[in-house]
All heavy atoms as TSV, in Angstrom:
chain	resi	resn	atom	element	x	y	z
A	1	MET	N	N	58.691	79.946	114.876
A	1	MET	CA	C	58.012	80.705	113.965
A	1	MET	C	C	58.971	81.675	113.188
A	1	MET	O	O	58.812	81.891	112.024
A	1	MET	CB	C	56.946	81.566	114.756
A	1	MET	CG	C	55.991	82.266	113.823
A	1	MET	SD	S	55.018	81.053	112.900
A	1	MET	CE	C	53.474	81.816	112.930
A	2	ALA	N	N	59.993	82.160	113.917
A	2	ALA	CA	C	60.986	83.017	113.263
A	2	ALA	C	C	61.736	82.231	112.237
A	2	ALA	O	O	62.084	82.710	111.153
A	2	ALA	CB	C	61.895	83.592	114.301
A	3	ALA	N	N	62.087	80.974	112.461
A	3	ALA	CA	C	62.790	80.120	111.571
A	3	ALA	C	C	61.995	79.935	110.295
A	3	ALA	O	O	62.543	79.957	109.203
A	3	ALA	CB	C	63.129	78.776	112.201
A	4	LEU	N	N	60.687	79.757	110.442
A	4	LEU	CA	C	59.837	79.592	109.263
A	4	LEU	C	C	59.776	80.880	108.438
A	4	LEU	O	O	59.842	80.809	107.217
A	4	LEU	CB	C	58.409	79.226	109.731
A	4	LEU	CG	C	57.368	79.016	108.652
A	4	LEU	CD1	C	57.716	77.839	107.755
A	4	LEU	CD2	C	56.004	78.799	109.235
A	5	ALA	N	N	59.744	82.021	109.138
A	5	ALA	CA	C	59.725	83.326	108.428
A	5	ALA	C	C	61.039	83.506	107.686
A	5	ALA	O	O	61.056	83.995	106.573
A	5	ALA	CB	C	59.416	84.465	109.405
A	6	LEU	N	N	62.152	83.171	108.284
A	6	LEU	CA	C	63.400	83.288	107.642
A	6	LEU	C	C	63.596	82.378	106.432
A	6	LEU	O	O	64.121	82.749	105.434
A	6	LEU	CB	C	64.555	83.052	108.655
A	6	LEU	CG	C	64.873	84.181	109.729
A	6	LEU	CD1	C	65.846	83.720	110.707
A	6	LEU	CD2	C	65.232	85.413	109.004
A	7	THR	N	N	63.093	81.182	106.562
A	7	THR	CA	C	63.132	80.199	105.525
A	7	THR	C	C	62.310	80.740	104.343
A	7	THR	O	O	62.774	80.743	103.159
A	7	THR	CB	C	62.634	78.862	105.942
A	7	THR	OG1	O	63.441	78.415	107.037
A	7	THR	CG2	C	62.731	77.865	104.795
A	8	PHE	N	N	61.117	81.228	104.601
A	8	PHE	CA	C	60.247	81.733	103.591
A	8	PHE	C	C	60.914	82.971	102.915
A	8	PHE	O	O	60.881	83.075	101.684
A	8	PHE	CB	C	58.874	82.169	104.147
A	8	PHE	CG	C	57.951	82.626	103.157
A	8	PHE	CD1	C	57.382	81.799	102.201
A	8	PHE	CD2	C	57.573	83.974	103.098
A	8	PHE	CE1	C	56.494	82.221	101.319
A	8	PHE	CE2	C	56.695	84.464	102.165
A	8	PHE	CZ	C	56.122	83.576	101.273
A	9	ALA	N	N	61.521	83.856	103.661
A	9	ALA	CA	C	62.207	85.009	103.114
A	9	ALA	C	C	63.368	84.567	102.217
A	9	ALA	O	O	63.546	85.193	101.160
A	9	ALA	CB	C	62.689	85.962	104.233
A	10	ALA	N	N	64.122	83.573	102.621
A	10	ALA	CA	C	65.233	83.125	101.801
A	10	ALA	C	C	64.721	82.583	100.436
A	10	ALA	O	O	65.308	82.806	99.418
A	10	ALA	CB	C	66.001	82.067	102.517
A	11	VAL	N	N	63.645	81.818	100.543
A	11	VAL	CA	C	63.054	81.293	99.250
A	11	VAL	C	C	62.628	82.410	98.351
A	11	VAL	O	O	62.840	82.366	97.170
A	11	VAL	CB	C	61.917	80.296	99.584
A	11	VAL	CG1	C	61.155	79.928	98.362
A	11	VAL	CG2	C	62.456	79.021	100.308
A	12	VAL	N	N	61.969	83.413	98.908
A	12	VAL	CA	C	61.492	84.533	98.089
A	12	VAL	C	C	62.639	85.264	97.446
A	12	VAL	O	O	62.610	85.590	96.294
A	12	VAL	CB	C	60.551	85.422	98.950
A	12	VAL	CG1	C	60.313	86.753	98.192
A	12	VAL	CG2	C	59.270	84.717	99.308
A	13	LEU	N	N	63.685	85.514	98.238
A	13	LEU	CA	C	64.892	86.208	97.718
A	13	LEU	C	C	65.556	85.445	96.618
A	13	LEU	O	O	65.969	85.998	95.633
A	13	LEU	CB	C	65.864	86.597	98.847
A	13	LEU	CG	C	65.382	87.620	99.795
A	13	LEU	CD1	C	66.338	87.782	101.008
A	13	LEU	CD2	C	65.239	88.992	99.118
A	14	TYR	N	N	65.636	84.112	96.807
A	14	TYR	CA	C	66.329	83.259	95.843
A	14	TYR	C	C	65.473	83.258	94.547
A	14	TYR	O	O	66.059	83.338	93.447
A	14	TYR	CB	C	66.475	81.832	96.389
A	14	TYR	CG	C	67.083	80.909	95.433
A	14	TYR	CD1	C	68.463	80.894	95.218
A	14	TYR	CD2	C	66.284	79.954	94.685
A	14	TYR	CE1	C	69.061	80.008	94.390
A	14	TYR	CE2	C	66.883	79.103	93.851
A	14	TYR	CZ	C	68.275	79.121	93.649
A	14	TYR	OH	O	68.896	78.258	92.784
A	15	ASP	N	N	64.171	83.157	94.701
A	15	ASP	CA	C	63.310	83.166	93.478
A	15	ASP	C	C	63.376	84.503	92.789
A	15	ASP	O	O	63.443	84.553	91.534
A	15	ASP	CB	C	61.875	82.851	93.922
A	15	ASP	CG	C	60.932	82.786	92.670
A	15	ASP	OD1	O	61.282	81.984	91.787
A	15	ASP	OD2	O	59.907	83.495	92.722
A	16	ALA	N	N	63.402	85.637	93.479
A	16	ALA	CA	C	63.509	86.894	92.844
A	16	ALA	C	C	64.789	87.068	92.096
A	16	ALA	O	O	64.835	87.631	90.991
A	16	ALA	CB	C	63.424	88.008	93.923
A	17	MET	N	N	65.905	86.545	92.586
A	17	MET	CA	C	67.211	86.606	91.962
A	17	MET	C	C	67.099	85.789	90.636
A	17	MET	O	O	67.608	86.196	89.592
A	17	MET	CB	C	68.260	86.010	92.860
A	17	MET	CG	C	69.689	86.190	92.306
A	17	MET	SD	S	70.918	85.738	93.528
A	17	MET	CE	C	70.522	84.017	93.834
A	18	GLY	N	N	66.444	84.613	90.651
A	18	GLY	CA	C	66.285	83.812	89.462
A	18	GLY	C	C	65.436	84.519	88.395
A	18	GLY	O	O	65.755	84.437	87.173
A	19	VAL	N	N	64.406	85.168	88.836
A	19	VAL	CA	C	63.535	85.870	87.886
A	19	VAL	C	C	64.275	87.005	87.182
A	19	VAL	O	O	64.193	87.193	85.967
A	19	VAL	CB	C	62.251	86.416	88.615
A	19	VAL	CG1	C	61.503	87.381	87.727
A	19	VAL	CG2	C	61.372	85.257	88.998
A	20	ARG	N	N	65.146	87.741	88.005
A	20	ARG	CA	C	65.866	88.864	87.427
A	20	ARG	C	C	66.930	88.257	86.445
A	20	ARG	O	O	67.167	88.896	85.360
A	20	ARG	CB	C	66.576	89.639	88.525
A	20	ARG	CG	C	65.604	90.425	89.312
A	20	ARG	CD	C	66.266	91.279	90.401
A	20	ARG	NE	N	65.295	91.978	91.174
A	20	ARG	CZ	C	65.244	92.016	92.457
A	20	ARG	NH1	N	66.099	91.360	93.173
A	20	ARG	NH2	N	64.343	92.753	93.051
A	21	ARG	N	N	67.552	87.205	86.776
A	21	ARG	CA	C	68.559	86.610	85.868
A	21	ARG	C	C	67.908	86.138	84.587
A	21	ARG	O	O	68.458	86.443	83.498
A	21	ARG	CB	C	69.237	85.445	86.580
A	21	ARG	CG	C	70.369	84.802	85.749
A	21	ARG	CD	C	71.059	83.673	86.362
A	21	ARG	NE	N	71.553	83.978	87.711
A	21	ARG	CZ	C	71.095	83.391	88.829
A	21	ARG	NH1	N	70.144	82.494	88.784
A	21	ARG	NH2	N	71.572	83.736	90.027
A	22	ALA	N	N	66.737	85.477	84.646
A	22	ALA	CA	C	66.083	85.069	83.389
A	22	ALA	C	C	65.641	86.203	82.599
A	22	ALA	O	O	65.708	86.142	81.386
A	22	ALA	CB	C	64.885	84.207	83.816
A	23	ALA	N	N	65.146	87.301	83.207
A	23	ALA	CA	C	64.662	88.437	82.471
A	23	ALA	C	C	65.866	89.094	81.778
A	23	ALA	O	O	65.793	89.533	80.602
A	23	ALA	CB	C	63.976	89.449	83.373
A	24	GLY	N	N	67.023	89.128	82.413
A	24	GLY	CA	C	68.232	89.671	81.788
A	24	GLY	C	C	68.659	88.878	80.587
A	24	GLY	O	O	69.075	89.377	79.581
A	25	GLU	N	N	68.624	87.520	80.747
A	25	GLU	CA	C	69.025	86.636	79.626
A	25	GLU	C	C	68.069	86.824	78.464
A	25	GLU	O	O	68.514	86.879	77.286
A	25	GLU	CB	C	69.029	85.185	80.058
A	25	GLU	CG	C	70.166	84.876	80.993
A	25	GLU	CD	C	70.026	83.464	81.576
A	25	GLU	OE1	O	69.145	82.690	81.160
A	25	GLU	OE2	O	70.878	83.094	82.419
A	26	GLN	N	N	66.767	86.940	78.725
A	26	GLN	CA	C	65.814	87.221	77.618
A	26	GLN	C	C	66.049	88.582	76.936
A	26	GLN	O	O	65.989	88.696	75.699
A	26	GLN	CB	C	64.386	87.113	78.172
A	26	GLN	CG	C	63.953	85.760	78.466
A	26	GLN	CD	C	62.548	85.642	79.004
A	26	GLN	OE1	O	61.901	86.664	79.206
A	26	GLN	NE2	N	62.091	84.446	79.295
A	27	ALA	N	N	66.395	89.570	77.721
A	27	ALA	CA	C	66.657	90.853	77.135
A	27	ALA	C	C	67.911	90.849	76.278
A	27	ALA	O	O	67.928	91.483	75.214
A	27	ALA	CB	C	66.882	91.904	78.291
A	28	LYS	N	N	68.902	90.088	76.668
A	28	LYS	CA	C	70.108	89.943	75.820
A	28	LYS	C	C	69.784	89.308	74.507
A	28	LYS	O	O	70.169	89.736	73.461
A	28	LYS	CB	C	71.167	89.148	76.567
A	28	LYS	CG	C	71.856	89.853	77.630
A	28	LYS	CD	C	72.891	88.980	78.280
A	28	LYS	CE	C	73.559	89.604	79.458
A	28	LYS	NZ	N	74.497	88.794	80.139
A	29	ALA	N	N	68.903	88.233	74.565
A	29	ALA	CA	C	68.506	87.519	73.341
A	29	ALA	C	C	67.675	88.428	72.427
A	29	ALA	O	O	67.854	88.482	71.207
A	29	ALA	CB	C	67.710	86.303	73.689
A	30	ILE	N	N	66.730	89.220	72.982
A	30	ILE	CA	C	65.924	90.138	72.219
A	30	ILE	C	C	66.793	91.165	71.559
A	30	ILE	O	O	66.577	91.584	70.421
A	30	ILE	CB	C	64.824	90.746	73.087
A	30	ILE	CG1	C	63.786	89.709	73.496
A	30	ILE	CG2	C	64.129	91.926	72.361
A	30	ILE	CD1	C	62.760	90.087	74.526
A	31	ASN	N	N	67.789	91.752	72.334
A	31	ASN	CA	C	68.660	92.768	71.771
A	31	ASN	C	C	69.529	92.197	70.618
A	31	ASN	O	O	69.784	92.886	69.631
A	31	ASN	CB	C	69.557	93.314	72.848
A	31	ASN	CG	C	68.833	94.278	73.779
A	31	ASN	OD1	O	67.815	94.870	73.356
A	31	ASN	ND2	N	69.266	94.385	75.007
A	32	GLN	N	N	69.904	90.936	70.758
A	32	GLN	CA	C	70.711	90.320	69.639
A	32	GLN	C	C	69.842	90.142	68.386
A	32	GLN	O	O	70.248	90.430	67.300
A	32	GLN	CB	C	71.249	88.931	70.093
A	32	GLN	CG	C	72.380	89.025	71.041
A	32	GLN	CD	C	72.791	87.618	71.560
A	32	GLN	OE1	O	72.113	86.628	71.338
A	32	GLN	NE2	N	73.886	87.562	72.283
A	33	ILE	N	N	68.547	89.744	68.578
A	33	ILE	CA	C	67.624	89.667	67.438
A	33	ILE	C	C	67.423	91.026	66.799
A	33	ILE	O	O	67.409	91.143	65.589
A	33	ILE	CB	C	66.311	88.979	67.912
A	33	ILE	CG1	C	66.553	87.580	68.325
A	33	ILE	CG2	C	65.243	89.137	66.834
A	33	ILE	CD1	C	65.307	86.909	69.040
A	34	ALA	N	N	67.223	92.005	67.652
A	34	ALA	CA	C	66.993	93.370	67.149
A	34	ALA	C	C	68.231	93.847	66.378
A	34	ALA	O	O	68.095	94.467	65.300
A	34	ALA	CB	C	66.734	94.402	68.317
A	35	ASP	N	N	69.442	93.566	66.840
A	35	ASP	CA	C	70.646	93.979	66.098
A	35	ASP	C	C	70.724	93.211	64.780
A	35	ASP	O	O	71.082	93.866	63.782
A	35	ASP	CB	C	71.921	93.600	66.942
A	35	ASP	CG	C	72.077	94.538	68.107
A	35	ASP	OD1	O	71.461	95.595	68.170
A	35	ASP	OD2	O	72.836	94.138	69.063
A	36	TYR	N	N	70.356	91.997	64.760
A	36	TYR	CA	C	70.378	91.228	63.499
A	36	TYR	C	C	69.389	91.811	62.559
A	36	TYR	O	O	69.646	91.918	61.319
A	36	TYR	CB	C	70.050	89.727	63.774
A	36	TYR	CG	C	69.859	88.913	62.500
A	36	TYR	CD1	C	70.953	88.568	61.698
A	36	TYR	CD2	C	68.619	88.600	62.095
A	36	TYR	CE1	C	70.798	87.891	60.551
A	36	TYR	CE2	C	68.402	87.903	60.896
A	36	TYR	CZ	C	69.469	87.500	60.105
A	36	TYR	OH	O	69.293	86.853	59.009
A	37	LEU	N	N	68.174	92.127	62.999
A	37	LEU	CA	C	67.149	92.705	62.161
A	37	LEU	C	C	67.559	94.026	61.641
A	37	LEU	O	O	67.196	94.444	60.514
A	37	LEU	CB	C	65.796	92.717	62.871
A	37	LEU	CG	C	65.157	91.405	63.179
A	37	LEU	CD1	C	63.910	91.582	64.002
A	37	LEU	CD2	C	64.883	90.623	61.919
A	38	GLU	N	N	68.219	94.823	62.412
A	38	GLU	CA	C	68.721	96.149	61.987
A	38	GLU	C	C	69.704	95.984	60.844
A	38	GLU	O	O	69.722	96.829	59.915
A	38	GLU	CB	C	69.424	96.915	63.165
A	38	GLU	CG	C	68.439	97.707	63.943
A	38	GLU	CD	C	69.264	98.452	65.052
A	38	GLU	OE1	O	70.452	98.627	64.902
A	38	GLU	OE2	O	68.601	98.850	66.039
A	39	GLU	N	N	70.537	94.989	60.934
A	39	GLU	CA	C	71.532	94.769	59.877
A	39	GLU	C	C	70.889	94.367	58.579
A	39	GLU	O	O	71.362	94.706	57.485
A	39	GLU	CB	C	72.541	93.637	60.280
A	39	GLU	CG	C	73.445	94.054	61.440
A	39	GLU	CD	C	74.283	92.953	61.917
A	39	GLU	OE1	O	74.263	91.862	61.328
A	39	GLU	OE2	O	75.006	93.104	62.919
A	40	THR	N	N	69.801	93.624	58.604
A	40	THR	CA	C	69.188	93.169	57.435
A	40	THR	C	C	68.068	94.129	56.836
A	40	THR	O	O	67.793	94.059	55.695
A	40	THR	CB	C	68.506	91.778	57.656
A	40	THR	OG1	O	67.528	91.952	58.674
A	40	THR	CG2	C	69.544	90.772	57.990
A	41	ASP	N	N	67.531	94.986	57.729
A	41	ASP	CA	C	66.515	95.870	57.332
A	41	ASP	C	C	66.718	97.284	57.943
A	41	ASP	O	O	66.605	97.391	59.180
A	41	ASP	CB	C	65.119	95.326	57.772
A	41	ASP	CG	C	63.965	96.237	57.301
A	41	ASP	OD1	O	64.169	97.022	56.272
A	41	ASP	OD2	O	62.899	96.132	57.913
A	42	LYS	N	N	67.091	98.245	57.211
A	42	LYS	CA	C	67.397	99.569	57.696
A	42	LYS	C	C	66.191	100.531	57.754
A	42	LYS	O	O	66.381	101.700	57.701
A	42	LYS	CB	C	68.516	100.230	56.794
A	42	LYS	CG	C	69.805	99.405	56.815
A	42	LYS	CD	C	70.510	99.609	58.143
A	42	LYS	CE	C	71.809	98.865	58.106
A	42	LYS	NZ	N	72.485	98.880	59.331
A	43	THR	N	N	64.965	99.992	57.830
A	43	THR	CA	C	63.839	100.919	57.875
A	43	THR	C	C	63.574	101.639	59.164
A	43	THR	O	O	62.995	102.685	59.219
A	43	THR	CB	C	62.507	100.147	57.532
A	43	THR	OG1	O	62.378	99.054	58.481
A	43	THR	CG2	C	62.680	99.517	56.094
A	44	GLY	N	N	64.005	101.050	60.284
A	44	GLY	CA	C	63.798	101.679	61.562
A	44	GLY	C	C	64.661	101.128	62.654
A	44	GLY	O	O	65.335	100.084	62.459
A	45	LYS	N	N	64.698	101.769	63.808
A	45	LYS	CA	C	65.517	101.300	64.914
A	45	LYS	C	C	64.652	100.926	66.090
A	45	LYS	O	O	63.752	101.733	66.472
A	45	LYS	CB	C	66.546	102.376	65.289
A	45	LYS	CG	C	67.311	102.004	66.558
A	45	LYS	CD	C	68.690	102.631	66.480
A	45	LYS	CE	C	69.507	102.357	67.755
A	45	LYS	NZ	N	69.775	100.964	67.942
A	46	MET	N	N	64.849	99.800	66.674
A	46	MET	CA	C	64.084	99.394	67.814
A	46	MET	C	C	64.865	99.824	69.107
A	46	MET	O	O	66.084	99.783	69.144
A	46	MET	CB	C	64.031	97.839	67.902
A	46	MET	CG	C	63.254	97.324	69.031
A	46	MET	SD	S	63.255	95.460	68.834
A	46	MET	CE	C	62.594	94.985	70.428
A	47	ALA	N	N	64.162	100.350	70.069
A	47	ALA	CA	C	64.826	100.760	71.334
A	47	ALA	C	C	65.479	99.504	72.030
A	47	ALA	O	O	64.858	98.446	72.009
A	47	ALA	CB	C	63.764	101.429	72.216
A	48	GLU	N	N	66.644	99.749	72.531
A	48	GLU	CA	C	67.282	98.678	73.243
A	48	GLU	C	C	66.619	98.416	74.582
A	48	GLU	O	O	66.268	99.309	75.318
A	48	GLU	CB	C	68.757	99.020	73.494
A	48	GLU	CG	C	69.583	97.879	73.948
A	48	GLU	CD	C	71.101	98.173	73.833
A	48	GLU	OE1	O	71.545	98.638	72.817
A	48	GLU	OE2	O	71.805	97.852	74.875
A	49	ILE	N	N	66.517	97.130	74.917
A	49	ILE	CA	C	65.814	96.668	76.169
A	49	ILE	C	C	66.908	96.578	77.269
A	49	ILE	O	O	67.971	96.073	77.055
A	49	ILE	CB	C	65.216	95.320	75.916
A	49	ILE	CG1	C	64.079	95.459	74.868
A	49	ILE	CG2	C	64.572	94.827	77.241
A	49	ILE	CD1	C	63.491	94.153	74.482
A	50	LYS	N	N	66.541	97.071	78.441
A	50	LYS	CA	C	67.530	96.985	79.560
A	50	LYS	C	C	67.781	95.528	79.908
A	50	LYS	O	O	66.825	94.729	80.019
A	50	LYS	CB	C	66.915	97.674	80.809
A	50	LYS	CG	C	66.878	99.191	80.713
A	50	LYS	CD	C	66.239	99.846	81.859
A	50	LYS	CE	C	66.755	99.363	83.204
A	50	LYS	NZ	N	66.232	99.973	84.334
A	51	GLU	N	N	69.071	95.259	80.071
A	51	GLU	CA	C	69.400	93.840	80.431
A	51	GLU	C	C	69.624	93.682	81.936
A	51	GLU	O	O	69.687	92.591	82.418
A	51	GLU	CB	C	70.673	93.459	79.716
A	51	GLU	CG	C	70.504	93.434	78.169
A	51	GLU	CD	C	71.735	93.130	77.432
A	51	GLU	OE1	O	72.800	92.889	78.105
A	51	GLU	OE2	O	71.708	93.144	76.195
A	52	SER	N	N	69.705	94.770	82.675
A	52	SER	CA	C	69.830	94.720	84.133
A	52	SER	C	C	68.539	95.190	84.730
A	52	SER	O	O	68.127	96.315	84.483
A	52	SER	CB	C	71.004	95.610	84.562
A	52	SER	OG	O	71.094	95.650	85.934
A	53	ILE	N	N	67.901	94.287	85.549
A	53	ILE	CA	C	66.636	94.598	86.147
A	53	ILE	C	C	66.732	94.528	87.578
A	53	ILE	O	O	67.245	93.582	88.133
A	53	ILE	CB	C	65.573	93.688	85.610
A	53	ILE	CG1	C	65.453	93.770	84.074
A	53	ILE	CG2	C	64.235	93.866	86.265
A	53	ILE	CD1	C	64.476	92.820	83.482
A	54	GLY	N	N	66.235	95.559	88.250
A	54	GLY	CA	C	66.185	95.518	89.722
A	54	GLY	C	C	67.575	95.770	90.355
A	54	GLY	O	O	68.473	96.399	89.800
A	55	THR	N	N	67.782	95.029	91.441
A	55	THR	CA	C	69.043	95.158	92.193
A	55	THR	C	C	70.029	94.064	91.889
A	55	THR	O	O	69.623	93.019	91.329
A	55	THR	CB	C	68.747	95.166	93.741
A	55	THR	OG1	O	68.045	93.963	93.994
A	55	THR	CG2	C	67.811	96.367	94.051
A	56	LEU	N	N	71.237	94.233	92.321
A	56	LEU	CA	C	72.239	93.155	92.157
A	56	LEU	C	C	72.105	92.193	93.309
A	56	LEU	O	O	71.471	92.372	94.310
A	56	LEU	CB	C	73.607	93.821	92.215
A	56	LEU	CG	C	73.923	94.844	91.097
A	56	LEU	CD1	C	75.260	95.468	91.364
A	56	LEU	CD2	C	73.892	94.153	89.770
A	57	GLU	N	N	72.714	90.976	93.073
A	57	GLU	CA	C	72.644	89.978	94.073
A	57	GLU	C	C	73.278	90.413	95.390
A	57	GLU	O	O	72.879	90.009	96.467
A	57	GLU	CB	C	73.385	88.694	93.602
A	57	GLU	CG	C	72.671	87.903	92.545
A	57	GLU	CD	C	72.927	88.523	91.132
A	57	GLU	OE1	O	73.788	89.445	90.986
A	57	GLU	OE2	O	72.308	87.986	90.165
A	58	VAL	N	N	74.273	91.294	95.326
A	58	VAL	CA	C	74.929	91.748	96.543
A	58	VAL	C	C	73.984	92.489	97.439
A	58	VAL	O	O	73.955	92.417	98.678
A	58	VAL	CB	C	76.139	92.729	96.160
A	58	VAL	CG1	C	76.748	93.301	97.436
A	58	VAL	CG2	C	77.120	91.968	95.337
A	59	SER	N	N	73.017	93.248	96.837
A	59	SER	CA	C	72.053	94.038	97.640
A	59	SER	C	C	70.875	93.227	98.152
A	59	SER	O	O	70.038	93.716	98.865
A	59	SER	CB	C	71.547	95.254	96.789
A	59	SER	OG	O	70.815	94.815	95.742
A	60	LEU	N	N	70.769	91.965	97.786
A	60	LEU	CA	C	69.719	91.105	98.335
A	60	LEU	C	C	69.837	91.022	99.820
A	60	LEU	O	O	68.824	90.842	100.517
A	60	LEU	CB	C	69.689	89.710	97.675
A	60	LEU	CG	C	69.195	89.699	96.213
A	60	LEU	CD1	C	69.333	88.251	95.746
A	60	LEU	CD2	C	67.814	90.120	96.142
A	61	GLY	N	N	71.016	91.017	100.364
A	61	GLY	CA	C	71.255	90.983	101.832
A	61	GLY	C	C	70.589	92.186	102.530
A	61	GLY	O	O	69.968	92.109	103.538
A	62	HIS	N	N	70.758	93.334	101.800
A	62	HIS	CA	C	70.129	94.568	102.352
A	62	HIS	C	C	68.607	94.472	102.299
A	62	HIS	O	O	67.885	94.966	103.188
A	62	HIS	CB	C	70.638	95.783	101.588
A	62	HIS	CG	C	72.112	96.046	101.738
A	62	HIS	ND1	N	72.951	95.902	100.667
A	62	HIS	CD2	C	72.816	96.377	102.804
A	62	HIS	CE1	C	74.184	96.200	101.124
A	62	HIS	NE2	N	74.108	96.457	102.386
A	63	ASN	N	N	68.128	93.851	101.253
A	63	ASN	CA	C	66.670	93.698	101.114
A	63	ASN	C	C	66.095	92.752	102.158
A	63	ASN	O	O	64.956	92.882	102.577
A	63	ASN	CB	C	66.288	93.191	99.755
A	63	ASN	CG	C	66.589	94.237	98.639
A	63	ASN	OD1	O	66.669	95.386	98.934
A	63	ASN	ND2	N	66.716	93.764	97.494
A	64	ALA	N	N	66.945	91.789	102.550
A	64	ALA	CA	C	66.469	90.843	103.614
A	64	ALA	C	C	66.247	91.486	104.945
A	64	ALA	O	O	65.419	91.038	105.748
A	64	ALA	CB	C	67.478	89.707	103.746
A	65	ILE	N	N	66.959	92.542	105.206
A	65	ILE	CA	C	66.846	93.244	106.449
A	65	ILE	C	C	65.642	94.122	106.443
A	65	ILE	O	O	64.706	94.098	107.006
A	65	ILE	CB	C	68.052	94.176	106.739
A	65	ILE	CG1	C	69.340	93.302	106.853
A	65	ILE	CG2	C	67.897	95.023	108.007
A	65	ILE	CD1	C	70.567	94.070	106.966
């Protein structure tokens, strides 16, 4: 039973890491689009989106405990 719980926890942590990575990549792309639009249209400024979400991969070990 403990092995099953550890396997499930590892899958959840791996998936969470992938979600954070994908969200960061999307934020970078959105920020690039916003920068481009700022260069072409000076009517307003869009707030920059955070590219780092949640914790780093290093701290996933701490979350597992």
